[in-house]
N, C-alpha and C positions, 0 to 999 in steps of 0.2 A: 330178526329183522335187521336189515341194513338200514341206514339213515336216509331214506328216500324222501322224507319231509323233514323240516324243522322240529325240533323237540323243545319244548319249554318246561323246566323243572320249577313248579309253584310252592311257595311255603318253606323251601329249604333254608338252612343257614349255609351261606357259602363262605368259604374261608379265603380272605384276602390279607393283604399286608398288615391291616388294622385288626385283624382277627375274624371271627364269626359274625355274619351280618345277613338278616333274613332279606332274602331279594329273590327274584325271578332270574333263572340263567337258562339261556337259549343256546342250543347246539344247531348249527346250521352248515351242510356241505362240509362236515368233519371238522368244524372249528367252533370255539366259543364265539357268540353273536350277541349283539344288542337287541333289546325288543322283543315282546312275545310275538310269538308265531307258530304255525302248524299245530301239532298234537301237545295238549298240556297235561303234564304229569304231576301228580300230587306228591309233594316230597316232605310235607309237614312232618316236624321231629327229627328229621335226618340231617346230617352234616355232609356238604357237597365239597370235596376236597380234591386237589390235583392229583392225578395218578402219580404212583410212585415210580422213581427212576433208581434202578439198581446197578451200581457199577461193578459188582463182584458177587456171585453167588455160585456156590458148587453145591447146593441142595438137591441138584438134578440127578446125582450119581445114582442113588437108589431106584429111580424110576428106569434108568437105563440098564443096571444090572442089579436086579433084586436078590440075587445071591451071587457070591464070589465065583467068577468065570462064567456066569450064565447072563450073557448080554442079549437083550431082546433086540427085536427090530427097532433101529434107533430112531425112525421116523415116528412110530407108534409111540415109543416112550417120550419123544420129545412133544407129541400132541397132549400126553398126559401132563408133562411139564408145565406146557401153557396153561392148562387147567389149574394147577396148582399156584402158579403165578398170579393169576387172575383172581383166585380166592384170596390171596394174600394182597390185593390192591396194587399189583406191580403192572404198569403198562409198557415200560421199556426196562429191558434187562440185558445185561452182558453175562451171558454163561461162562464161567471160569473153567476152561479147560487146560490140562497141563499136557506139555510135551516134555516127558521126564525118563529118566533112568529108572524110575520107580517101577516103570512096566503096568501091566493090566490096562485099567481104564485110564492111567496116567502116562501111558507110552505114546510113543509117535504114532504107531499104526492106529491106535484108537483116535487119536487126535484127527488124523486125517479122516477117518470114517465119520466121526462126529462132524467135522466141518462140512463134509460132502452132504450129509444128512440135513443139517440145518439149512444150507443153502437149497437143497431140493424142497424143503417143506415150506419155505417162506411165503410162496403164493396161496397157501392153505390156512394160514394163521392170521389172528387179528392183532395180536400183540407184536410190538416191536422188538423181537429177539435178536441179539447179536453174540458175537463169540469175543470173549477176552481170551487171549492165548497166554498162559502161564508157562514161559521158557526157562528151563533150568540152565543158567548161564554157563555152567561147567561142562556142557556137551557141546563143545567148541566144533567138533567135526559135523554137528547137526545144522550149523548155521545157515547154510545155503538152502537147504531142505526146509527150513523154517521160514526164511524169506519166501520162498516160493509157494508156501502154503498160503501165507498172507496175501500175496498177490493174487492166487487164484480164487480166493474166496473173499476178498475185499475185508479182511479182518482190520478193524479201526482201533484196537487196543490190544497192547502186548506189554506184559509185566514180566520182569526178569527176577527169577528166584534163585535160592541156592538152598537145598534141603540136605547137602552133604554134611554130616555130623564131623566136621573138620577136627574138633578137639578130641573127640573119641578116637578117631582114627589116628591121630598124632600120638595119642597114649596107648595105641595098641590095644584098645578096649573096644568091644561090639556094641553098637547102639542098642537102646532098649527096643524089645519087641522085634528083634531080628528075624526070628523064624516066621512070624506072621507077615512081615514085610516082604520077605523073600517069597513066601508063598503066593502073595498077591501078584508078585512079578512073575511068577512061573520058574523061579530058580531055587537052588538049595542055597542054605545059608552062606557057605563058603564062597560060592559063584557071586552071590549078591555083594558080600564084602569085597570080593575082587573088582567088581564093578566100580563101587564108590571108591576104592583105593585108587584106581586107574584114573578116574575124574579128578581126584583131589590133587593128585601128583601134578596136574597141569594148571594148578590154581594161578600161577604167575602169567599165564597166556590169557586169563579171562578178560581183564580190562580192555586190552587191545581188540579183542573179539567183540565185546560188548560195544565199543567205540564205532568199530566198522558196521555193525548190524544196526545200531542207533542212528548212524548216519543215512543208510539205505532206508530204514523205516520212516524217517522223519521226512525224508525227500517225498514219500508218497502220502504224507498226512497222517501216519500212524500215530496215535497218542501212546506214550510210553511211561512206564512207571517201574519202581523198584518195590519189591514185597519185603516186609519184616526187617527193615533197615535196624541193625543193633544199635548203632550210635550216630552222632553227628558228622564222624569223619566218613563213615560209609555213605551217609545221604549226600554229603557234599561231593564225593567222589562220583556218584552215579548222577547226580546233578550236573555236574561238569560234562557229562556226555550226552546230556538231553533227556535223561529220565526224569521229567520234572513233576511226576506224581508220586507222593509218598503214600504207599498203601500199608496200612497196619505197622507203622513204626513201633518198634520194641521198648523205646526209652524216650524220657522227656527231652534229652539231648538231641535224639533223631528229629523228633517233632519240630523242637525250636529252630533246628538248622534248615528244616523245610520252610518253616515260616518267615525266617530271615530273608530268605530268597524269593519270598511271595509265591511258593509252591503250595498246591493244595494237598492236606492232609486227609487222608481218608481212614476211618475207623470203623470197627464191625459192630453192627447193631445188636447182635446177641451179647456183646461185651456190656452195652448199656443196660440190657434187659437183666443179666445174671448179675450185675454189680461189679464185675471186673473180667478181665481176661481169663480164659481157660489155659493161657500158656504161663508155665512158671516164670515168675518175675515180670510179665506183661503189664504194659499200662492199664488204668482203669480209664476208659473213654470218657466216663462222665466228668471226671476231674478236668481233662483236657477241654472238653466242650464248654464247661463252666468258665474257664479261663479263656476262651475264645481261640482256641488253638485247633479246632477241627472245622473243616470245610464240609465234609459230607460223611454220611453213613452209608454202609453196603450190609446186604443180608448175610455175607459171609456163608455159613453153613445152615441158616435156618430163614426161610423166607418170611414167614410171620413176624420176626423180630423186627423188621423194617419199621412197620407202622407201629409196633408196640414199643419200640424205642422213643419214637416221636411223641406218642401219647404219655409215656411215662415221664419223659423229660418236662413236659407241660404240667403234668400232675403234681409233680416235686417241687415246681416252681423254679426249676434250672433255667428255663427259656419259655416265653410266651409260646402259644401253640403255633402260631404263625411262623416264628423263627425256628422252632423245633421242625415244622414240617419242611421248611426250606432246606434242612439237612438232607431230606430224603426226596425232594421232588426238583425243586428250582436249581440248587447249588450243584447236585451231580449232573444235571443236563448241562448246565453251563461249562462245567469242568470237561465236558466231551465236545463243547462247541455247538450244542442243540439248543438254540435261542428260539425255537418254535413250540416249547413245551415246557412244563415243570410248574406252571402257575395259571391262574383263570384270569384271562384277560381277552378282550376282543380280538378276534385274528389268530390266536394261538390254537394248536392241535388240541381238540376236545377230548382230552384224556381225563377221566372223571371217576372218582371214588366215592360211592355212597356208603355212609357210615351210621349205624344206629347207636347213639351214645347210651341208649337206655340198656340194649342188650350188650352193648360193646362188641357189635359184629359188623364186620364189612357184608353189606347186603346186596352190593351191585357194583359192576364196573363197566365202563364204556371207555373204548379206546378208538382214536380218532373218529368219535362221534357215534361209534356204532356199538350197540350193547354186546358184551363178552359174556357176563355173567349176572344173574339175578337168583338171589337166595331167599328160602323161605317165603314169607308173605309178600316180599318186595314185588314181585312181578303183578300179582293181583292189585297190591296197593297202588302202584304207580300207573298201571294201565287201566284203573278203573274209570 
């Protein structure tokens, strides 16, 4: 059912700035509206929450390549990803795709296939799915090809990464799990090491390459960030070149450097759910959140963690539910300049998640006012 007539949810608890409040909520012409009208749907006992906005998620990889080297038809895989996102309550998502020397699903050829498939399928999907390009900044010779890809597919978010194990290479030691990484790239271990060494040897050229790319990308309105900043010096360097989003900083120093410049800090929701980073020496996101040093959470490698993190923060008393939910809806939308979504207010895009607090399940999702997902007895209950 597309939204051909207004829908009014009756008896549900709507999340606003002051918390949950039982009131009617109308969707009309794809937006939140005032006043009852059209079809009335019973939502007693349900929480009505803004749809989640995910700035960085790479949990889609298993849908596109269920086995190493076995890459399915990408459009079919992406349709399955849409269903998975909807089941997690996500209505707007940036799918984080690499352009990397690591090869395989992280290689340039796959990035181009992925961008083309996502562009082709957009007319057939209900969620707002976008591409975040994760560019390995040591791949200096690929800069022009990356800029061309951004222009061709309207990519609005690019993050600069560096996964080269510089310390290991400088010490003449192979990185951990070299054989497995080489196999994923379709290379032998020695060839994989040679690729990394050649890129690492050009490290001195990276800042000027990033500066040139950043200038071109900013001119077209692409949002820019840096990933895994190790310390404040690194954050300040990339900030000076216009990479003004700090994605998953690895130290308190890096996070504080971003905050001192008024730049958004994004942390991973799985970090909150599991009680700490899976990276050795990484920051505990909840500690930063409690200190007011995190602006938004992203799903990272696990889509269900986005809502689970917000509910967990509220349950543990770290933040009221409205403030915790802001980290996964309104704040990420604002970071990307999307002022039409992320909270429930008249005239905004009607992205709505239906949550059953008794069963602790997401039971429905509407995107742009249209139903995308209804689970269990929700359909019968809502449309009775």
